[in-house]
Each structure stands twice: as C-alpha cells, then as structure tokens.
ROFIVO-930831 format. One record per atom (N, C-alpha, C): x, y, z; atom name; residue in one letter; residue number from 1. Coordinates in Angstrom, 1 decimal. Layout:
REM residues N
- X, Y, Z, CA, a, NUM
...
This chain:
REM residues 90
- -82.4, -16.7, -12.5, N, m, 1
- -81.8, -16.9, -11.2, CA, m, 1
- -80.3, -16.6, -11.4, C, m, 1
- -79.7, -15.8, -10.3, N, n, 2
- -78.4, -15.4, -10.5, CA, n, 2
- -77.4, -16.5, -10.1, C, n, 2
- -76.2, -16.4, -10.2, N, v, 3
- -75.2, -17.4, -10.0, CA, v, 3
- -75.1, -17.8, -8.6, C, v, 3
- -75.1, -16.8, -7.7, N, q, 4
- -75.0, -17.1, -6.3, CA, q, 4
- -76.2, -17.9, -5.8, C, q, 4
- -77.4, -17.6, -6.2, N, e, 5
- -78.6, -18.3, -5.8, CA, e, 5
- -78.6, -19.7, -6.3, C, e, 5
- -78.1, -19.8, -7.6, N, e, 6
- -78.0, -21.2, -8.1, CA, e, 6
- -77.0, -22.1, -7.4, C, e, 6
- -75.9, -21.5, -7.0, N, i, 7
- -74.9, -22.2, -6.2, CA, i, 7
- -75.5, -22.6, -4.8, C, i, 7
- -76.2, -21.7, -4.2, N, k, 8
- -76.8, -21.8, -2.9, CA, k, 8
- -77.8, -23.0, -2.9, C, k, 8
- -78.6, -23.0, -4.0, N, k, 9
- -79.7, -24.0, -4.1, CA, k, 9
- -79.0, -25.4, -4.3, C, k, 9
- -78.0, -25.5, -5.1, N, l, 10
- -77.4, -26.8, -5.3, CA, l, 10
- -76.6, -27.3, -4.1, C, l, 10
- -76.0, -26.3, -3.4, N, a, 11
- -75.3, -26.7, -2.1, CA, a, 11
- -76.2, -27.2, -1.2, C, a, 11
- -77.5, -26.6, -1.0, N, y, 12
- -78.4, -27.1, -0.2, CA, y, 12
- -79.0, -28.5, -0.6, C, y, 12
- -79.1, -28.7, -1.9, N, d, 13
- -79.4, -30.1, -2.3, CA, d, 13
- -78.5, -31.2, -1.9, C, d, 13
- -77.2, -30.8, -2.0, N, f, 14
- -76.1, -31.7, -1.6, CA, f, 14
- -76.2, -32.0, 0.0, C, f, 14
- -76.5, -30.9, 0.7, N, y, 15
- -76.7, -31.0, 2.1, CA, y, 15
- -77.8, -32.0, 2.4, C, y, 15
- -78.9, -31.9, 1.8, N, e, 16
- -80.0, -32.8, 2.1, CA, e, 16
- -79.7, -34.2, 1.7, C, e, 16
- -79.1, -34.4, 0.6, N, k, 17
- -78.7, -35.7, 0.0, CA, k, 17
- -77.7, -36.4, 0.9, C, k, 17
- -76.9, -35.6, 1.7, N, s, 18
- -75.9, -36.2, 2.6, CA, s, 18
- -76.5, -36.6, 3.9, C, s, 18
- -77.8, -36.4, 4.1, N, g, 19
- -78.4, -36.7, 5.3, CA, g, 19
- -78.4, -35.6, 6.3, C, g, 19
- -78.2, -34.4, 5.8, N, r, 20
- -78.3, -33.2, 6.6, CA, r, 20
- -77.2, -33.2, 7.7, C, r, 20
- -76.0, -33.7, 7.3, N, m, 21
- -74.9, -33.7, 8.3, CA, m, 21
- -74.3, -32.3, 8.4, C, m, 21
- -74.2, -31.9, 9.6, N, a, 22
- -73.6, -30.5, 9.8, CA, a, 22
- -72.1, -30.6, 9.7, C, a, 22
- -71.5, -29.5, 9.4, N, g, 23
- -70.0, -29.5, 9.2, CA, g, 23
- -69.4, -29.6, 7.9, C, g, 23
- -70.3, -29.8, 6.9, N, r, 24
- -69.8, -30.1, 5.5, CA, r, 24
- -70.2, -29.0, 4.6, C, r, 24
- -70.5, -27.8, 5.2, N, e, 25
- -71.1, -26.7, 4.4, CA, e, 25
- -70.1, -26.3, 3.2, C, e, 25
- -68.9, -26.1, 3.6, N, l, 26
- -67.9, -25.6, 2.6, CA, l, 26
- -67.7, -26.6, 1.6, C, l, 26
- -67.6, -27.9, 1.9, N, e, 27
- -67.5, -28.9, 0.9, CA, e, 27
- -68.6, -29.0, -0.1, C, e, 27
- -69.9, -28.8, 0.4, N, h, 28
- -71.1, -28.8, -0.5, CA, h, 28
- -71.1, -27.5, -1.4, C, h, 28
- -70.6, -26.4, -0.7, N, w, 29
- -70.6, -25.1, -1.4, CA, w, 29
- -69.6, -25.2, -2.6, C, w, 29
- -68.4, -25.6, -2.3, N, l, 30
- -67.3, -25.7, -3.4, CA, l, 30
- -67.8, -26.6, -4.5, C, l, 30
- -68.4, -27.7, -4.1, N, r, 31
- -68.8, -28.7, -5.2, CA, r, 31
- -69.9, -28.1, -6.1, C, r, 31
- -70.8, -27.3, -5.4, N, a, 32
- -71.9, -26.7, -6.2, CA, a, 32
- -71.3, -25.6, -7.1, C, a, 32
- -70.4, -24.9, -6.5, N, e, 33
- -69.8, -23.8, -7.2, CA, e, 33
- -69.0, -24.3, -8.5, C, e, 33
- -68.3, -25.4, -8.3, N, q, 34
- -67.6, -26.0, -9.4, CA, q, 34
- -68.6, -26.4, -10.5, C, q, 34
- -69.7, -27.0, -10.2, N, i, 35
- -70.6, -27.5, -11.2, CA, i, 35
- -71.3, -26.3, -11.9, C, i, 35
- -71.7, -25.2, -11.1, N, v, 36
- -72.4, -24.1, -11.7, CA, v, 36
- -71.4, -23.4, -12.6, C, v, 36
- -70.2, -23.1, -12.2, N, m, 37
- -69.2, -22.5, -13.0, CA, m, 37
- -68.9, -23.2, -14.3, C, m, 37
- -68.7, -24.6, -14.2, N, a, 38
- -68.4, -25.4, -15.4, CA, a, 38
- -69.6, -25.3, -16.4, C, a, 38
- -70.9, -25.4, -15.8, N, k, 39
- -72.0, -25.3, -16.7, CA, k, 39
- -72.0, -23.8, -17.4, C, k, 39
- -71.7, -22.8, -16.8, N, l, 40
- -71.8, -21.5, -17.3, CA, l, 40
- -70.7, -21.4, -18.4, C, l, 40
- -69.5, -21.9, -18.0, N, a, 41
- -68.3, -21.8, -18.9, CA, a, 41
- -68.6, -22.6, -20.2, C, a, 41
- -69.3, -23.7, -20.1, N, s, 42
- -69.5, -24.5, -21.3, CA, s, 42
- -70.5, -23.8, -22.2, C, s, 42
- -71.4, -23.0, -21.6, N, r, 43
- -72.3, -22.3, -22.4, CA, r, 43
- -71.7, -21.0, -23.0, C, r, 43
- -70.5, -20.7, -22.6, N, g, 44
- -69.9, -19.4, -23.1, CA, g, 44
- -70.3, -18.2, -22.4, C, g, 44
- -71.0, -18.4, -21.3, N, k, 45
- -71.5, -17.2, -20.5, CA, k, 45
- -70.4, -16.5, -19.8, C, k, 45
- -69.4, -17.3, -19.3, N, i, 46
- -68.3, -16.7, -18.6, CA, i, 46
- -67.0, -17.3, -18.9, C, i, 46
- -65.9, -16.6, -18.6, N, e, 47
- -64.6, -17.3, -18.6, CA, e, 47
- -64.4, -17.8, -17.2, C, e, 47
- -64.2, -19.1, -17.2, N, a, 48
- -64.1, -19.8, -15.8, CA, a, 48
- -63.0, -19.3, -14.9, C, a, 48
- -61.9, -18.8, -15.5, N, t, 49
- -60.7, -18.4, -14.7, CA, t, 49
- -60.9, -17.0, -14.1, C, t, 49
- -61.8, -16.2, -14.6, N, k, 50
- -62.1, -14.9, -14.1, CA, k, 50
- -63.1, -14.7, -13.0, C, k, 50
- -63.9, -15.7, -12.9, N, v, 51
- -65.1, -15.5, -11.9, CA, v, 51
- -64.7, -16.1, -10.6, C, v, 51
- -64.8, -15.3, -9.5, N, k, 52
- -64.5, -15.7, -8.2, CA, k, 52
- -65.8, -15.2, -7.3, C, k, 52
- -66.8, -16.0, -7.3, N, p, 53
- -68.0, -15.6, -6.4, CA, p, 53
- -67.6, -15.8, -4.9, C, p, 53
- -68.4, -15.2, -4.1, N, e, 54
- -68.2, -15.2, -2.6, CA, e, 54
- -68.5, -16.7, -2.2, C, e, 54
- -67.8, -17.0, -1.1, N, r, 55
- -68.0, -18.2, -0.6, CA, r, 55
- -68.5, -18.0, 0.9, C, r, 55
- -69.3, -19.0, 1.4, N, p, 56
- -69.8, -18.8, 2.8, CA, p, 56
- -68.7, -18.8, 3.8, C, p, 56
- -68.8, -18.0, 4.8, N, k, 57
- -67.7, -18.0, 5.8, CA, k, 57
- -68.2, -18.9, 7.0, C, k, 57
- -67.2, -19.6, 7.5, N, k, 58
- -67.5, -20.5, 8.6, CA, k, 58
- -67.7, -19.6, 9.9, C, k, 58
- -68.5, -20.0, 10.8, N, r, 59
- -68.7, -19.2, 11.9, CA, r, 59
- -67.6, -19.5, 12.9, C, r, 59
- -66.9, -18.4, 13.3, N, a, 60
- -65.6, -18.5, 14.1, CA, a, 60
- -66.0, -19.2, 15.5, C, a, 60
- -67.1, -18.8, 16.1, N, a, 61
- -67.4, -19.4, 17.4, CA, a, 61
- -67.6, -20.9, 17.3, C, a, 61
- -68.3, -21.4, 16.3, N, a, 62
- -68.5, -22.8, 16.2, CA, a, 62
- -67.2, -23.5, 15.8, C, a, 62
- -66.3, -23.0, 15.1, N, a, 63
- -65.2, -23.6, 14.7, CA, a, 63
- -64.1, -23.8, 15.9, C, a, 63
- -64.2, -22.8, 16.8, N, t, 64
- -63.2, -22.9, 17.9, CA, t, 64
- -63.9, -23.2, 19.3, C, t, 64
- -65.2, -23.5, 19.3, N, e, 65
- -65.9, -23.8, 20.5, CA, e, 65
- -65.3, -25.0, 21.2, C, e, 65
- -64.9, -24.9, 22.4, N, g, 66
- -64.4, -26.0, 23.2, CA, g, 66
- -63.1, -26.3, 22.9, C, g, 66
- -62.3, -25.6, 22.1, N, t, 67
- -60.9, -26.0, 21.8, CA, t, 67
- -59.9, -25.0, 22.4, C, t, 67
- -58.8, -25.3, 22.8, N, k, 68
- -57.8, -24.4, 23.2, CA, k, 68
- -56.9, -24.1, 22.0, C, k, 68
- -56.4, -22.8, 22.0, N, p, 69
- -55.4, -22.5, 20.9, CA, p, 69
- -54.2, -23.3, 21.0, C, p, 69
- -53.7, -23.7, 19.8, N, k, 70
- -52.5, -24.6, 19.7, CA, k, 70
- -51.3, -23.7, 20.0, C, k, 70
- -50.3, -24.2, 20.7, N, r, 71
- -49.1, -23.5, 21.0, CA, r, 71
- -47.9, -24.3, 20.3, C, r, 71
- -47.0, -23.6, 19.9, N, a, 72
- -45.8, -24.3, 19.3, CA, a, 72
- -45.0, -24.9, 20.5, C, a, 72
- -44.5, -26.2, 20.2, N, p, 73
- -43.7, -26.8, 21.2, CA, p, 73
- -42.4, -26.0, 21.6, C, p, 73
- -41.9, -26.1, 22.8, N, k, 74
- -40.7, -25.4, 23.2, CA, k, 74
- -39.5, -26.0, 22.5, C, k, 74
- -38.6, -25.3, 22.2, N, k, 75
- -37.4, -25.8, 21.5, CA, k, 75
- -36.4, -26.2, 22.6, C, k, 75
- -35.8, -27.3, 22.4, N, k, 76
- -34.8, -27.8, 23.3, CA, k, 76
- -33.5, -27.1, 22.9, C, k, 76
- -32.9, -26.4, 23.9, N, t, 77
- -31.6, -25.8, 23.5, CA, t, 77
- -30.5, -26.3, 24.3, C, t, 77
- -29.3, -26.3, 23.8, N, e, 78
- -28.1, -26.7, 24.4, CA, e, 78
- -27.4, -25.5, 25.1, C, e, 78
- -26.9, -25.7, 26.2, N, p, 79
- -26.2, -24.6, 26.9, CA, p, 79
- -25.0, -24.2, 26.0, C, p, 79
- -24.7, -22.9, 26.0, N, k, 80
- -23.6, -22.3, 25.3, CA, k, 80
- -22.4, -22.7, 26.1, C, k, 80
- -21.2, -22.8, 25.3, N, p, 81
- -20.0, -23.2, 26.0, CA, p, 81
- -19.7, -22.2, 27.2, C, p, 81
- -19.4, -22.7, 28.3, N, g, 82
- -19.0, -21.9, 29.4, CA, g, 82
- -20.3, -21.7, 30.3, C, g, 82
- -21.5, -22.0, 29.9, N, e, 83
- -22.7, -21.8, 30.7, CA, e, 83
- -23.0, -23.1, 31.5, C, e, 83
- -23.6, -23.0, 32.6, N, k, 84
- -23.9, -24.1, 33.4, CA, k, 84
- -25.3, -24.6, 32.9, C, k, 84
- -25.4, -25.9, 32.9, N, s, 85
- -26.7, -26.5, 32.5, CA, s, 85
- -27.7, -26.3, 33.6, C, s, 85
- -28.9, -26.1, 33.2, N, r, 86
- -30.0, -25.8, 34.2, CA, r, 86
- -30.3, -27.1, 35.0, C, r, 86
- -30.0, -28.3, 34.4, N, k, 87
- -30.3, -29.5, 35.0, CA, k, 87
- -29.1, -30.1, 35.8, C, k, 87
- -28.0, -29.2, 35.9, N, a, 88
- -26.8, -29.6, 36.6, CA, a, 88
- -27.1, -29.9, 38.1, C, a, 88
- -26.5, -31.0, 38.6, N, k, 89
- -26.7, -31.3, 40.0, CA, k, 89
- -25.7, -30.5, 40.8, C, k, 89
- -26.2, -30.0, 41.9, N, g, 90
- -25.4, -29.0, 42.7, CA, g, 90
- -25.1, -29.5, 44.0, C, g, 90
C-alpha cells in the first residue's frame, strides 16, 4: 500500500470513529498523515522533514456557501486642518 492510500484509510477510520461528523476532514487527514509519517520515519524508510504528501482540498463552494465576504471596517478619519467636518451643522 502506498503512503497516500494508507493516510486515506486511516483518516477514514478517524471519520468513522468520530461518528461520521462532517467538516472535520482536514483534522482527520492531518492526524493520519502525522501518524503514518512518524511510523515510516521510525522504520528509517523516509526522512520526516523531506516528505510533503498532498493534502485534500476543501471544496470552495461548501466553505463559502451562505456566507458573505468579509469587508474591512471603515477607518474613522479626522478632518485636516482647514477642512470642514462632514458632520458640521449648517
């Protein structure tokens, strides 16, 4: 079995053990990846610092579904000397 398949299988086991809760895919994947890489490194099969396997990508549509993009708050600015305040009563 290759490394990716082993990580995939272990991540799925974590998913099942967690009660098949959606939304924790990345957490399960990273945990499985850490375990598999540590096991391989302990056997001398790989150098743990050099291996960077692919990670599953989150679906963009599911991550942003029903949410509005965040906007930065407007900065409050003081009028420059000599300028009239916009809130000035006329």
